[in-house]
N, C-alpha and C positions, 0 to 999 in steps of 0.2 A: 505493500498499500505505500509506505514510504516512498518506494522510486517512483511509484505512478504519480505520484504528487508533484515528486522533485522533475521527473519528466516533464510533465507540463507546463513547471515554472519553466523551466529550460528553452519549451516548445515558445513561450508568450512573450519570454525577454529576445529570442530572435525574431521575432515577429516585429516585436518593437524595435530592434534592434535595424531590421530591415526597413519598416517605416521611417525610421528618422534619416537614413541613408539617402530613400528615395527623396525625403523632404529637402534634404540638403543638396543634393543633385539639382532639384529642381529650382532653389533659388539661386543656387551660382548660376544657373542659366538663364535665369530672368535677370540678375544683376548685371551680369560678363557677357554674357551672348547675344542675348535678346536687341539690347539697342546697338550695337554694329550690324548685327543681321537686318533689321529694321532699314538701318540706314544705308544699307549696303543695295537695298531692293529700292530708294528712295521712298520709304515710307516711314519716317522719323515720326513724323507726328501722329503715329500711334502709338507709340508708345504713352502717349498724356493718355490718350485713352485708353492704356492698359491700365495705367495706374487706378485710373479712375474705377475699370470694373473692379481690380483687387478691390478696391476697397466697398466698392457695392458687394463684395463676396463675404466679407465681414458681418455686415447686415445678415447676408444668407445664411450664412452659420449661425445667428442668433435663431433665425425662424427655424432653421431644420431644428435645433435645439430646441425648441416648445413645440415645434408641428409633429416634426418626425419620433421624435423620441417620446415625448409626452401628449403629443395628442391637443394640443392646443393652438386653433388656427385663430392667429391676429392679425385682423386686416387693419391694424391700425399703428403699424411700426415706423411708418413714414412719422408720425411724432417727432421720435426719439432721434431717429435720424435728423429730422429739422432742427431739432434743438443742439444735439451736439454742432451741426452746421454752424447755426445761431452764434453759440459760446463762441467759438473759434474767429467767427466772421465779427463780432462785436470787439474781439481783442486787436485783431487787424486791422478795424476803423477806428480803433485810441491810438493808432502809431502817428499820432500827432503833437505837433507843441502844445506844451500845458496851457489850458486857459483856452482854446480851439472846440470847435464844437465839428462832430462829423458831418460834410458837407452836404447830405441832405436837409439835415434839422434847420438848416439856416431857413430853406424853402417855403417850410411851414411853421417858422415864425418863432422856432425852441430857441430862446435863450438862454437855459443852463442844463447841464446834463442831467438828464434823468438820474436819481440815484440808484438804479438798479446796472446803469451801464458802468458804476466807476468800478464796483472789484475787478472788470476785467481789463484793466489795466495792469494788472501783473497778470504774468503768460502762467506760473505755477498755481494760482487761482483757476485760469481757464484750462488747465491741464484736467484740474481736480474737478470744474465745472462739467467739462465734455463727459466725465464719466457719472459723476453723482446726482446728476441733473433726472437724466432718462430714469434713471435707476432707482431713485427716491418716486418719481413719479409713477413708476411703473410697479414697484412696492406696493405703493399706497393703494393704488387702483387694482392691482391684484389682491392684496387683502381683503379689502370693502367685498370684491367679485369672489375671490375661491371660498371666502368664510360666509358667502351666502348660498354656496353649492351651485354656482352657476357655472355651467359649462355646455359644450358643444356650440350648436348655431347660435344660443343665445349669447354665448362668452363674443361670438362673431361678429353679433350684430353690435353690441357694447361697442367694443373695439373700432368700430367701422364709426359710431354716433360721436365716441368721443374725439377721432380725427377731425370729423365735418367742424367739431366746436372750435378746434385748434386754429383749423385752415383757417376759418373765416375771421377768429380773432387775430392771428397776424396779418391775415391778409386786409384787414381794416385798420391797422396800426400806423399811419401814413407816419405821425409826429416822431413816433417810438421806434420804428424798426424799416422804414420806408415801403410798408404794406406791400403790394404787387410787386413790386421794382424788386424788394429784398435788399440784401447787401453788398456790393459789388466797388469796383474799383479800388482792390487792394492794394497798397503801396510795400511794406516791408513787414518783416518779421525777426525778432532778433538780430536787425540791423543789416539783415539780405532782403534782396529785391524778391519779390513773391514772384514777379513774372520773367526774373531770369533762367535761362535755361538749366543753368547748375542749380539751381535753388528747386525747380521743380523736378530736377533727377533726385536731388536728397529726397522731395516727399516720395516719389516712385519706390524707393530704396526703405524708406522708413516703412512705407505701407505693405510691403511682401512682408518686412520684419512682424508688422503688428498684427500680420494676417496668420503667418506662421504662430504667432504665442496665441490669436486666437482659437487657432485650428488645436493646438496643444491644451489650452484649458477646456474646450467641450471635450475634445478626447478624453480627457483626465474624468470631466463630470459624468460622462457616459459610459464610463469602465467601473467596474466591480458594482458595489451592493446600491451606490446611488444611481447608476447608468440602471440598475436591475429595477432597482425601484421606478422610476420614470417611467419605464415601459408597463413595468405594473399599473399603473396608474392609467396608461394610455390604453391599455386592454381593458382592463378593469378595475374600476377606480372604487366600486362600491366593497369589492373582493377586499383589498387593498386596503380600506379602510378598516374591513372586518378584521384583518390579523394585527391590527395596532398601531400601525402607520399614519400619519398625520398627512394626507395628500396636498392639502390649503398649504401650509408650509411651503414643503418642496414645490409646489406649484409655484405660488410667490418668488421663492429663490429663484427659480429657472426664468421669470419672466424678468427680475431686476436685473438679473444676469445677462438676458439677451436683448434687454434696452440699452444695458452698456454697450455693448457691442454693436449696436445699431448707431448710438452716439458717437462712438469714436470713427465708426463708417462713414458719419456724416462730416465729422471734423474734418478727415482726412480726402474726402472726396471736393469737400470749398476749399482748400487749401490748393486741389489740383485743377478745380474746374474755375477758381477765382470769382465767385459768386455763390449767393445762397438765398433762396426765396421761399414763399409759403407753397410752391408747386411742389416742392419736395415734401410735403406734409399732407398730398389730396390723396383721397381713397385708389385715384389711379394707381399713385407711386408704391402706397402698401400693397394693393394687389398683383402689381408685377414682381416684387418682393418672393411672393407666393408662388408665382410662375416658375421663378428659377429655382425653387427648390424643386417643385413639381418636378419640372424637367431633368435636372441631374439624379431626381433620387431620391425620396425623404430616407432621414433615419440610416445616412451613410458620409455626412459632412464635407465626402470629398464631392458626393454629387451635388451640396449646396455652392462648392467653388466652381466646379464646371459648369453647373447650370448658368448662375450670375453672368461667368466672362464669357461663355458660348453664346447666350441669347442677347447679350448686347451686345456683341463683336457682329451678331449676326443683323440687329436692330441697327447697328452704325453702317454697315454694308448694303442692307437694305433701303434705307431712307437716303443711302445717297443716289443709288440705283432707280429705286422705284420713290419716290419722295411723297408722292400720291395715295399710295394703297399699302404702305409697308406695314399696315397697321393691322391689315388684314391678313397678312403673313403671320403676324404674331397670333389670331386668332386663331387661323389655321395650326401652327405650333400646339398652341394650348389643346387645342380638340385631337392634334394627333396623341398627344401625350397621353389624354383622358381615357382614349382609345385604341390607342395600338401599345402605347408605353405605359401603364398605370405604375408601374415603379421605376418610372426615369430610367435615364440612360444606365447610369451605374446598376440599377436593379435590372435591367435586360440583360447586361454583361455578366451578372452573377449566376442568371438562370438559362434565360435563350442563350443570349452569348456564349456561354461555357458548352451549351449543347452543339451548337452549330461548330465550334471548332474541334471539339470532337467527332462532330460528323464528316468536316474536312478532312482532318486525318484519320477518319475511315476505323476509330476507337468507339468502345461501349463504355457508357459511365460507370466510375468507378462505383460510386456511393448510389444507394436506393434514391427512387424517381422523388419521394416525399419528403425527406430530409437527409438533402446532399449533405452533408457532415456527421451523421448520426453515429455512422460506422466508424468515423476515425476517433471521435470521443473517446479519452480515456476513462472518464467517469462511466460512462457505458458499457467500455471494454471489461472494466473492474467488474461492474453488477453481472456483467453477462458469466464474467470465470467462478464469482460465489454461487450460480444458479445451476451452473452446469454438473452432473454427477459425479460424484467420487466414485473413483475405481478401488 
């Protein structure tokens, strides 16, 4: 028994080392190879697009964490994305001589800097606010909602309603946050010119590093007992509660972490797009985040990243070639996922894709059709040996 446990741990360690090696290889490729490759083909401007899409992938990880693993379909993550973007945007707009006001405020007759703008002079405070403001809001909303045992479609409708409230609020605050126009025309950050290509490449590298850290955090949260608890809540919340666990606490925590990831994504996206507006908080933006995860594959984490990058690159390319009808392509893509690839790209690769490769190689499946990994599970093998008749 001890040997089986030790073998299982060694097998897990090998998988983690292999995963870490793959992640490291991808990071090195994105930082050192991708810029040269895009420059060589005359597409260097797409590096900035890739940086934005990698920032969006951080938000997609948060969606996968609560939807794929916990079963909470949030249609309001645009709120947290926008709050993170506005936090860094306010700091950037305050990179002006003391006593002056952001340019748009003078247009609306504002003579004194609003009190809630003043803390954003501090860069450390801004970094904390990017994470803390979205997570606290999600924690507060989640505590009220989950304690009332609101779930399923009602939770989705509620998050959508909150999104509409925040969108209308920010959209109508011309004097405070420039309303529909949002915050634009950023100059400097820590003395560096925001629009400078070197600064933008720094933001790109920072986005990659943060994405890896977010992936590691989500992988850690979805592993071992806590990950099993999230899946149990998703599959049968009532039974989980009957076993003595408190689903409300776990869901509130995961919702807050997911919101923090969306806030970080919003800040990194704002730095690279050099603007933030209430449009990032509308319902359509939140639904798009869900589409990314659905395309890549729920409860896979890798699928969330892949879906965010692929869908946004496809949108970019199609909008360039077919600016009037690219939205129809997006709708067709979502229908394709729902009808043909319900488990997303990664889910298809793990099931049908694996079988297709075996067919091409003219080999029969090794595992059972119902539970592909059952025969290789060490616990199953141990139980089987116990049940075998002794000679």
